[in-house]
N, C-alpha and C positions, 0 to 999 in steps of 0.2 A: 503492500500500500504506499509506503514513506517513497517507497522509489517512482511507483508512476507520478506522485502527489510532484516529486522533483522534477522529472522530465516535462510535467504538465508548466510548472512553474518559469523552468528556461524557456518551455515554448513560447511561453505568456510576455517574458519579457525580451525576448527575440521579437516576437511581432508590433510590440511598442515602439523598441527600437527603430524598426526598421519603417514604424509611421509616422515620426517626429515629423512634427509641425513649424512652421515659422509661426510670427504673430499672428499672421493674415490669416493664417488658415490652411493654407498650402502648405503640402510636404518639403518638407527642406530639400536643397538641391546642392550635390558636393560640388562648386566649382573650381576646386582647383586638385584635380587628382594628381598633377606633375610637380605640384611643389611638396616639399616639407614644412614644416610648422615651421616659423622663422619670425623673427620683427619683424621685417619687412609685411609682410605675408597681414602679419598681427595690426600692422600699421594703416596701411590699407582699407582691412575691412570693419576696422575701428571707425576710422575715415568715412566712409562708405554710409556707413550702416548709420552713422550722429548724421551726416549732411541731409542724409531722404528719411529721415525720423520725423513727420511733421509738429511733432513732441517738442522737438530740439529747438533749442534754441540758433541754434548753427544751420537752420534748415534752410534749403535751396532751391527753389523752383526750377523743375522739369528743365525749364529754355534756358536757364542760367549755367546747367551743368555740364559743364564743357571742360573736354578733357583733352590735350593736345600729344602727343607720340612723336619723340625722331624716330627712324626707320633702321638703319645699318647698324647694325651693333646694341638695338635695342629692340627688336623683335624680328629682325631677321639678322642674319649671321653675317658678318665680316669674313668674306670668306678670301681663298685664294692667293696669298692671305690680304685681301684691300679689298677696297667696296665694290661693288656689281657694276655699277658704271663707271670704273679704272677697267677692267676687267674687257666689259665691253666695246671701250676704244681702245687698248690692246689687240683686241681681234680685230675689229673695224678696219683699222690703220694698218696692220702689218701681215691678218691672217684673211682676211675678207677675199676670195679672189675675185670678184666682182668691185671691188673697191680700191685694194692696197695698192695698185699701181696709178690709179688717179688722185690717190689722197696729198693734201699739201704738205709741205717741208713740214713747215710746223707742227701739223698734226700728228705726224709720222714719230718728229721727233717728241712730243708729250709721251706716245706710245710705249715709244722705243724706253724712257724715262722710270714706266711703268714695270715695260719688261725687263731691263735693269734691275728694276727693287725688288718685286717678286724675287726674279731666280738667280739676283745675284748677292741682294741684300743692299746694295747702291742707294745712299738716303736720294730721295727726292726733293730736287731745288725748293729752295725759300718760295712761298706765295702758290704752289705747284696748284693748291686746290683753284686758282682764280686761273693760270696756265691749261690746267685742265678744260676746266668751265668753258674759253675761249675755245681752246681745242675739239669740243666736242659740239658745240654751235655748229662748225663749221664740217665736222665730219656725217651728220645727218642732214644737213642742209637742201633743201630740194625734195625730201623726204615729206609725203603726205601724213596727217596724223594716224590714219589708218595702216598703211604700209610701216609706219613708226614701230607702231603699234604689235604689229604682226613679226618685225625683225625682233625686238626686243624678247616675248616670248618664244621666239623659235630658238635663242640662245638661250635662254632661261632652260629649257630643256635639257642640256648638256648636263652631266654628273659634276656634281663641285669636285674642283681638287681637292684633293686632302681629304675626302668622305670619300664611304662604300654605302650603296643605299642610299643615296640623294641628289636629288637634280638641283642646279641653282633655283628654279622656281619652286620649289619643297623648303627650301632652307627657313624655315618658320622655326623659331624658339615656343615648343606646343606651351610651356607657360604662360609667356605672354597672351597667347592667342585668349585662352582662358582667363584673363584681365579684360579684354576687347567682350569675351561674354558673359562677364557676370557685370560691367559696368553697362552696356545695351540694355541689358534686366533690370539694374537698378533707374534707368530714364538717363544715362549719361551722352552725349554725343561727341563721340571723338572726332580728332583729325588729325592723320600725319603729316607733319609737316620737319622737312626732311631737307638736307643739301643735296640728296642727289635731282637728275631732271625729275620734272614734275610728273611728264609723260610716262618717264621708266620706274615709278612708283607706281604711278594708276596700273602698267601692265602687271606689275610682279605682286599688288595686293587684292586685283578682283577676284582672283579665286578664295578671294577669306570673306570675299561680301564687301568688300571697303569700298562706299563708291567714289565715282570719279572727285564729284563737287569735294567731296571731305580730303581731298590731297593737296596740300601747297610743297610744291621746290620751287629748285633752280627752272628760268623759263628763257626761252629764248624768243625774239620777234616772229610771230606768225601772219600770215601775208596769203591773199586767197589764189587760188593757183593761176589765175589771169590779168591778177592786178597790176604786175610788175613793178615798176618805181612811183607808181602813182598810190599818194596816201590816202590810206582808209577812209579817212572823214571825206574825198572824193569821190572816193570809187563805189560802184552799186554792184553787189556780188548777184554773178547767176545761177540760176538753180543747180545748173551743173558740174557748178564748180569743186575745188574740194579747199580745204583748209591744209596749206603747205608750212614746212618750217623753213626759217631762213639763218645766216651764222652769222646772226645778230644777237649777242647775251644780252639779255635786260636787266638780269639779279643772279647771281648767287646766293642760295638760303641759307646762308651762317649766320650765326651769334645774332647780333642784334638785327639784322635784315628778317632774322626768323621773328621777330617779335613786331617789324614793321609790317611784314606780309599777314600775322594774325591778326593787327589793328584793322587792317585794310579788306582783310575776305572776311573774316568772321565776325569783325565791328564788337566780340566782348571780351574782355580778362578771364581767361581760363582758372580755372579751381583747381586741375588738377594737370602735370605735368610728368611725363617720364622720357629721358633720354640717356644719354650715355658717354660724354665727350663736353671737353668746353666749350665744344662746338653749342651747345644745348644749358649753359649756363643764365646766357639770357633770359630763353624760354622761362628757365624757372624762375627767372626774377622776377620777371614778368607777372607768373603765374603768385607768385608770394606778395606782390605788391597789391594784391585785387583787397582793398579795402570795407567792400562789403560782404566779403564769406570766407570760410573758414576755407583755407587751401591748402595741398599737400604737395611735396617732388620727390621724387625717385631716381634714380642715380643704378645703372644695372654697370655692373664690374666684371670684365672678363675674366676670373682669376682660374679655372677649370682646365688646366692642358692637360688633362687625360680625356676628353669626353671634347673637347675642342681647340682649337687652334688660340693659344692665348700667352700673354705674358705674364702670370701669374703676382711678382714681381712690381710690374707697375701699379699691376691693376690694387694692389692693397692700398698704396702711397695713395694712389688717386680717391680710395674709398675711404683713406683719412678727410683727405683734402674735401670731397661732396658732404662729409658728417661735417667737417667744421661751416660751411657754405649752409647747413640745414635742410640736407635732404636726406632723405630715405636712402638706404643704401640697399642693393639686390645682392647679393651675392650668387653667382650665377653656379658654384662649386658648392655652396655649403644650402641653398633653396632651393633648388630644383634639382629634383628629383630625376628627369628628363632633360635634355634641353630637344634636340631633335628628333626624338622618337625612338623606343626601344630597336628598332629595325636598322640606326643609324650610325654606322661605325669609323671614326677618326682613323685616318691612313695617312702614311707619307705623302707629301706632296710629287706629283709627276709632273713631267715636261716632257712635249714632244720635242724631236730634234731638231735645231732652226735649218 
């Protein structure tokens, strides 16, 4: 009899546990299966639950629940071992049989500097982010938006160098995708605010359901395919024309430029911000300057050299700096149960013979 009673009691506990409810009566959802319980996750959940609780003094109305996310190194892997858009320019200028012989000298030079950095460890020149941006503007000039989107997606199908079981287009941090899902269910609107080309970002994040109008990035001037040199204010586009990229760089979306673009395109100061580098500090500080609402900022540090290509020593120093700045720190090594998923394996970089 006692044995049967014990079995019944244990079964009842299991049922009650499996049917645990949130305050609104809905079944509790495990949003974060790819995370270890950690300080950063606790801080995020405590913050979100506070500001979405109508009884809290820190309640934020849904229209103002704006979150901004850097892309490379924040929820997409910094691979190869550098940015996806650097890899793409290297391929475009040095390997693409349809373009490499037509590439301008300055475009080839920038691409070669990326190749030398990746393969030989040669330092990139000072202010290379701007040199790359100008070269990239030239490299894809003349492509329609649809052609460029196809070009990016086709390259993204390649296996990510340094990994087994993952393409460039699949290189999302699984735990950060769970953050997106959590924030969406909590009524947040999130934007990608990246230093990479806006249209590259759009192509990469489309598979995870981020709409194109939620993406801010580096921009080049666009024209109608038959517009020529005539100013857009004086030209009427026809129905059969396409939108075409030009070689004119408008903005490299880094540091304070991120803030300016957020102000222009979103029109509200974010309450949540996620990044991974010094290029995101301005965006974080802008978020923390929001005097209307409680805010929070998070920085990822690439301190896991077992499952990813990382520099733990550098990452830990950055972690100390980010904490001093008032940002929460997410350790990829300690806080993530998995980074890219259980079927992805870190391997040595390999390069085709030149």
